[in-house]
SERO-4910 file (N, C-alpha, C, O; in steps of 0.05 Angstrom, whole numbers):
BEGIN
 pado doro    nc1    nc2    nc3   cac1   cac2   cac3    cc1    cc2    cc3    oc1    oc2    oc3
  Met    A   1323   -373  -2292   1300   -388  -2283   1275   -371  -2288   1276   -347  -2283
  Gln    A   1254   -383  -2297   1229   -369  -2303   1215   -361  -2278   1217   -373  -2257
  Lys    A   1200   -339  -2280   1184   -328  -2257   1165   -349  -2246   1163   -352  -2222
  Asn    A   1151   -363  -2264   1132   -384  -2255   1146   -405  -2239   1135   -415  -2219
  Gln    A   1170   -414  -2248   1185   -434  -2234   1192   -425  -2206   1190   -440  -2187
  Leu    A   1202   -400  -2204   1210   -390  -2178   1186   -388  -2159   1188   -396  -2136
  Asn    A   1164   -378  -2169   1140   -376  -2152   1131   -404  -2143   1123   -408  -2120
  Gln    A   1132   -423  -2161   1124   -450  -2155   1142   -462  -2134   1133   -476  -2116
  Ile    A   1168   -457  -2137   1187   -468  -2117   1181   -456  -2090   1180   -471  -2070
  Tyr    A   1176   -430  -2089   1170   -418  -2063   1143   -427  -2051   1142   -437  -2029
  Asp    A   1122   -425  -2068   1095   -431  -2058   1092   -460  -2050   1080   -466  -2030
  Asn    A   1103   -478  -2066   1098   -507  -2062   1119   -521  -2045   1114   -542  -2034
  Thr    A   1142   -509  -2044   1164   -524  -2031   1174   -512  -2005   1175   -526  -1985
  Ile    A   1181   -487  -2005   1195   -475  -1983   1178   -475  -1957   1188   -484  -1936
  Thr    A   1154   -466  -1959   1138   -464  -1934   1131   -491  -1921   1125   -492  -1897
  Gly    A   1131   -512  -1937   1124   -538  -1926   1147   -556  -1920   1143   -579  -1912
  Leu    A   1172   -547  -1925   1195   -564  -1921   1202   -569  -1892   1199   -551  -1875
  Pro    A   1210   -593  -1885   1222   -597  -1858   1247   -579  -1856   1259   -572  -1876
  Leu    A   1254   -572  -1832   1275   -553  -1827   1302   -562  -1840   1316   -545  -1852
  Ala    A   1309   -587  -1838   1334   -597  -1849   1334   -594  -1880   1354   -586  -1891
  Asp    A   1311   -599  -1892   1309   -596  -1921   1309   -566  -1929   1321   -559  -1950
  Leu    A   1297   -550  -1913   1297   -521  -1917   1326   -511  -1916   1334   -494  -1933
  Arg    A   1342   -520  -1898   1370   -512  -1896   1385   -521  -1921   1402   -506  -1931
  Arg    A   1380   -545  -1930   1393   -554  -1955   1386   -537  -1979   1403   -530  -1995
  Lys    A   1360   -530  -1981   1351   -514  -2004   1363   -486  -2002   1371   -474  -2022
  Trp    A   1365   -475  -1977   1377   -449  -1973   1406   -450  -1982   1415   -432  -1997
  Ala    A   1421   -470  -1974   1449   -473  -1982   1452   -475  -2012   1471   -465  -2024
  Glu    A   1433   -489  -2025   1434   -492  -2054   1432   -465  -2068   1446   -460  -2087
  Tyr    A   1414   -448  -2059   1409   -423  -2072   1429   -401  -2063   1434   -383  -2079
  Trp    A   1440   -403  -2039   1459   -382  -2030   1488   -390  -2034   1506   -373  -2034
  Gly    A   1493   -416  -2038   1521   -425  -2043   1537   -429  -2018   1561   -434  -2020
  Val    A   1526   -426  -1994   1540   -430  -1969   1520   -443  -1949   1495   -441  -1953
  Gln    A   1530   -455  -1929   1513   -467  -1909   1502   -445  -1890   1517   -427  -1882
  Pro    A   1476   -446  -1883   1466   -426  -1864   1477   -431  -1836   1483   -454  -1829
  His    A   1480   -410  -1821   1489   -412  -1794   1469   -429  -1778   1445   -427  -1783
  Gly    A   1479   -445  -1760   1462   -464  -1745   1441   -451  -1728   1422   -464  -1721
  Leu    A   1444   -425  -1721   1425   -412  -1704   1403   -397  -1719   1386   -384  -1707
  Ile    A   1405   -397  -1746   1384   -383  -1761   1359   -400  -1761   1360   -424  -1768
  Gly    A   1337   -389  -1753   1312   -403  -1750   1296   -405  -1776   1304   -393  -1796
  Arg    A   1274   -419  -1775   1257   -425  -1798   1248   -399  -1812   1251   -396  -1836
  Thr    A   1237   -380  -1797   1226   -356  -1809   1248   -341  -1824   1243   -332  -1847
  Met    A   1271   -338  -1812   1293   -323  -1826   1302   -338  -1851   1307   -326  -1871
  Leu    A   1304   -365  -1849   1311   -381  -1872   1291   -377  -1895   1299   -373  -1918
  Glu    A   1265   -378  -1888   1245   -375  -1908   1246   -347  -1921   1244   -345  -1945
  Lys    A   1248   -326  -1904   1249   -299  -1915   1273   -294  -1932   1272   -282  -1953
  Ser    A   1296   -305  -1923   1321   -302  -1938   1320   -317  -1964   1329   -306  -1985
  Leu    A   1308   -340  -1964   1306   -356  -1989   1286   -342  -2008   1290   -342  -2032
  Glu    A   1264   -331  -1997   1245   -316  -2013   1259   -293  -2026   1255   -287  -2050
  Phe    A   1276   -278  -2011   1291   -256  -2022   1309   -265  -2045   1310   -253  -2066
  Arg    A   1323   -288  -2040   1342   -298  -2060   1327   -305  -2086   1337   -300  -2108
  Leu    A   1304   -317  -2083   1289   -325  -2107   1279   -300  -2122   1280   -300  -2147
  Lys    A   1270   -280  -2108   1262   -255  -2121   1286   -241  -2134   1283   -229  -2155
  Glu    A   1309   -243  -2121   1333   -231  -2132   1340   -245  -2159   1347   -231  -2178
  Leu    A   1338   -271  -2159   1343   -286  -2184   1323   -279  -2205   1329   -278  -2229
  Glu    A   1298   -275  -2197   1276   -269  -2215   1280   -241  -2228   1275   -238  -2252
  Thr    A   1288   -222  -2212   1289   -194  -2221   1317   -185  -2231   1320   -164  -2243
  Gly    A   1337   -201  -2225   1364   -194  -2233   1380   -179  -2211   1402   -171  -2216
  Gly    A   1368   -177  -2188   1383   -165  -2165   1380   -135  -2163   1362   -123  -2175
  Leu    A   1398   -124  -2148   1398    -95  -2143   1407    -79  -2167   1422    -89  -2184
  Ala    A   1398    -55  -2169   1408    -36  -2189   1437    -31  -2183   1445    -32  -2160
  Pro    A   1454    -24  -2203   1482    -20  -2198   1488      1  -2177   1507     -3  -2161
  Asp    A   1473     23  -2176   1479     43  -2155   1472     33  -2127   1485     39  -2108
  Gln    A   1451     16  -2125   1444      5  -2099   1465    -15  -2091   1472    -16  -2067
  Gln    A   1475    -31  -2109   1496    -51  -2103   1521    -37  -2094   1534    -46  -2075
  Met    A   1529    -15  -2107   1553     -1  -2100   1550     11  -2071   1568      9  -2055
  Arg    A   1526     22  -2065   1521     33  -2038   1522     11  -2017   1534     15  -1996
  Leu    A   1511    -12  -2023   1511    -35  -2005   1540    -44  -2001   1548    -50  -1978
  Asp    A   1556    -46  -2022   1584    -54  -2020   1600    -35  -2002   1616    -44  -1986
  Leu    A   1595     -9  -2004   1608     10  -1987   1600      7  -1958   1617      9  -1940
  Met    A   1575      1  -1953   1566     -3  -1926   1579    -29  -1914   1586    -29  -1891
  Ile    A   1581    -49  -1930   1594    -74  -1921   1623    -69  -1915   1633    -79  -1894
  Lys    A   1637    -54  -1932   1665    -47  -1926   1668    -32  -1900   1686    -38  -1884
  Ala    A   1650    -13  -1895   1651      3  -1870   1646    -16  -1847   1659    -13  -1826
  Tyr    A   1627    -34  -1849   1621    -52  -1827   1645    -71  -1822   1650    -77  -1798
  Lys    A   1658    -80  -1843   1681    -98  -1838   1704    -84  -1825   1720    -96  -1809
  Arg    A   1707    -58  -1830   1728    -42  -1816   1721    -37  -1787   1738    -37  -1770
  Asn    A   1695    -33  -1782   1686    -27  -1755   1657    -37  -1752   1638    -24  -1762
  Ser    A   1654    -59  -1739   1627    -72  -1737   1608    -55  -1721   1583    -60  -1721
  Arg    A   1617    -34  -1707   1599    -16  -1692   1594     10  -1707   1582     28  -1696
  Cys    A   1602     11  -1732   1600     36  -1747   1571     46  -1749   1567     70  -1751
  Phe    A   1552     29  -1749   1524     38  -1751   1512     42  -1724   1490     53  -1722
  Asp    A   1526     34  -1703   1515     37  -1676   1526     63  -1662   1514     72  -1643
  Asp    A   1548     73  -1672   1562     95  -1659   1546    121  -1659   1550    138  -1641
  Asn    A   1530    126  -1679   1517    151  -1681   1488    149  -1670   1476    128  -1671
  Glu    A   1478    172  -1660   1450    172  -1652   1433    170  -1677   1442    178  -1698
  Pro    A   1409    160  -1674   1391    158  -1697   1389    185  -1711   1389    205  -1698
  Gln    A   1386    184  -1737   1385    208  -1752   1356    214  -1761   1341    195  -1767
  Ile    A   1349    239  -1762   1323    248  -1773   1331    264  -1798   1349    280  -1797
  Lys    A   1317    259  -1819   1323    272  -1844   1318    303  -1842   1298    311  -1831
  Pro    A   1338    318  -1852   1333    347  -1853   1308    353  -1868   1301    341  -1888
  Gly    A   1293    373  -1858   1268    380  -1870   1244    369  -1855   1221    377  -1859
  Thr    A   1249    350  -1837   1228    338  -1821   1219    359  -1800   1236    373  -1788
  Arg    A   1193    361  -1796   1183    380  -1776   1173    364  -1752   1156    346  -1756
  Leu    A   1182    370  -1729   1174    357  -1704   1154    376  -1690   1160    400  -1687
  Val    A   1131    365  -1682   1111    382  -1669   1104    369  -1642   1100    345  -1640
  Arg    A   1102    386  -1622   1095    377  -1595   1077    397  -1581   1083    421  -1581
  Met    A   1055    388  -1570   1039    406  -1553   1050    405  -1525   1054    383  -1514
  His    A   1055    428  -1514   1065    430  -1486   1054    455  -1473   1057    477  -1484
  Gly    A   1042    452  -1450   1031    475  -1436   1009    489  -1452   1005    513  -1450
  Gly    A    994    473  -1469    973    485  -1485    983    500  -1509    967    513  -1523
  Val    A   1009    499  -1515   1020    513  -1537   1032    492  -1557   1044    472  -1549
  Arg    A   1028    497  -1583   1039    480  -1604   1067    489  -1610   1071    512  -1618
  His    A   1087    472  -1607   1115    478  -1612   1124    463  -1637   1119    439  -1639
  Ser    A   1137    476  -1655   1146    464  -1680   1176    468  -1684   1186    490  -1681
  Val    A   1189    446  -1690   1219    446  -1694   1225    436  -1721   1214    415  -1729
  Leu    A   1241    450  -1736   1249    441  -1763   1277    428  -1761   1296    441  -1752
  Val    A   1280    403  -1770   1305    390  -1769   1322    400  -1793   1312    400  -1816
  Gln    A   1346    408  -1787   1365    417  -1808   1389    399  -1808   1392    382  -1791
  Ala    A   1406    402  -1828   1429    385  -1831   1447    385  -1807   1459    364  -1800
  His    A   1450    408  -1794   1468    410  -1771   1455    423  -1747   1468    439  -1733
  Gly    A   1430    416  -1742   1417    427  -1719   1387    426  -1721   1375    413  -1738
  Tyr    A   1374    440  -1701   1345    440  -1699   1336    468  -1697   1344    482  -1678
  Glu    A   1320    478  -1715   1311    505  -1715   1285    508  -1700   1265    494  -1706
  Tyr    A   1285    525  -1680   1262    530  -1664   1259    560  -1660   1277    573  -1650
  Gln    A   1237    571  -1668   1231    600  -1667   1254    617  -1678   1262    637  -1666
  Gly    A   1264    609  -1701   1284    625  -1715   1313    621  -1706   1331    633  -1718
  Thr    A   1317    605  -1686   1344    599  -1676   1351    570  -1680   1334    552  -1676
  Val    A   1376    565  -1689   1385    537  -1693   1400    528  -1668   1419    541  -1660
  Tyr    A   1392    505  -1658   1405    493  -1634   1419    468  -1642   1412    454  -1661
  Arg    A   1441    462  -1628   1458    439  -1634   1444    412  -1628   1448    393  -1642
  Ser    A   1427    412  -1607   1415    387  -1599   1385    391  -1595   1375    413  -1588
  Leu    A   1371    370  -1598   1342    370  -1593   1336    373  -1563   1315    383  -1556
  Ser    A   1355    364  -1546   1351    367  -1518   1352    397  -1510   1337    405  -1491
  Gln    A   1368    413  -1523   1368    442  -1518   1340    454  -1523   1330    470  -1508
  Val    A   1328    445  -1545   1301    455  -1552   1281    446  -1531   1264    462  -1522
  Ala    A   1282    420  -1524   1263    409  -1505   1265    423  -1478   1245    429  -1465
  Thr    A   1290    429  -1470   1294    443  -1444   1283    471  -1445   1271    480  -1426
  Leu    A   1288    485  -1467   1277    512  -1471   1247    512  -1469   1235    529  -1456
  Ile    A   1234    493  -1483   1205    491  -1484   1193    484  -1456   1174    497  -1447
  Ser    A   1205    464  -1443   1194    454  -1418   1202    469  -1393   1189    468  -1373
  Gly    A   1224    484  -1395   1234    499  -1372   1251    483  -1353   1260    493  -1333
  Cys    A   1255    457  -1360   1273    440  -1344   1288    422  -1362   1280    417  -1385
  Arg    A   1310    411  -1352   1327    394  -1368   1312    370  -1378   1301    355  -1362
  Arg    A   1312    365  -1405   1297    343  -1417   1313    330  -1439   1329    343  -1452
  Asn    A   1308    304  -1443   1319    290  -1466   1301    297  -1490   1277    292  -1489
  Gly    A   1313    309  -1510   1298    317  -1533   1284    295  -1548   1262    297  -1557
  Trp    A   1299    273  -1551   1287    250  -1566   1263    239  -1551   1242    232  -1563
  Asp    A   1264    239  -1524   1242    229  -1508   1219    250  -1509   1196    243  -1512
  Phe    A   1226    275  -1506   1206    297  -1505   1189    297  -1531   1165    302  -1529
  Phe    A   1202    293  -1554   1188    294  -1579   1177    266  -1588   1168    263  -1610
  Gly    A   1180    246  -1570   1169    220  -1575   1184    204  -1596   1173    188  -1611
  Leu    A   1211    208  -1597   1227    195  -1618   1243    172  -1607   1257    158  -1622
  Lys    A   1242    167  -1581   1257    145  -1569   1246    119  -1579   1222    116  -1583
  Arg    A   1264    100  -1585   1255     73  -1594   1244     58  -1570   1253     61  -1548
  Lys    A   1225     41  -1576   1214     23  -1555   1234      1  -1549   1250     -6  -1566
  Gly    A   1233    -10  -1525   1250    -32  -1518   1278    -25  -1509   1295    -42  -1506
  Gly    A   1282      1  -1504   1308      9  -1492   1329     16  -1511   1349     28  -1503
  Ala    A   1326     11  -1537   1347     18  -1556   1342     46  -1566   1319     54  -1570
  Gly    A   1363     62  -1569   1360     88  -1581   1361    111  -1563   1359    134  -1571
***
């Protein structure tokens, strides 16, 4: 399908469709019926993604392989992505002012380096800096909003 056709379908059709027609169009492009609880916004975004995928040819082979591996892991254990605490990439530097002093922590693959010593957890570093037991993720402002994380 030509790029112009895809853009025209999205611009002129998708955003103005009644919900029932949007669901039919979604099913046409995805080849399955959408779940009954998927709302308009998700249907539109998903259909926009599908049209762009058709336009560009989809994911690169290495991206598709990585996605397939993640799907297999999820099918084996649907909580596989929830079981671990959020990860910070090694090399990230966390900085916190506390007691008028600037404290800097370097995230490493297997710990957190603070003043030349590597600690197993960020909470150990936060406790050392503050002088009392602290949650490291909270202390460094890394906690997710809304209670998750």
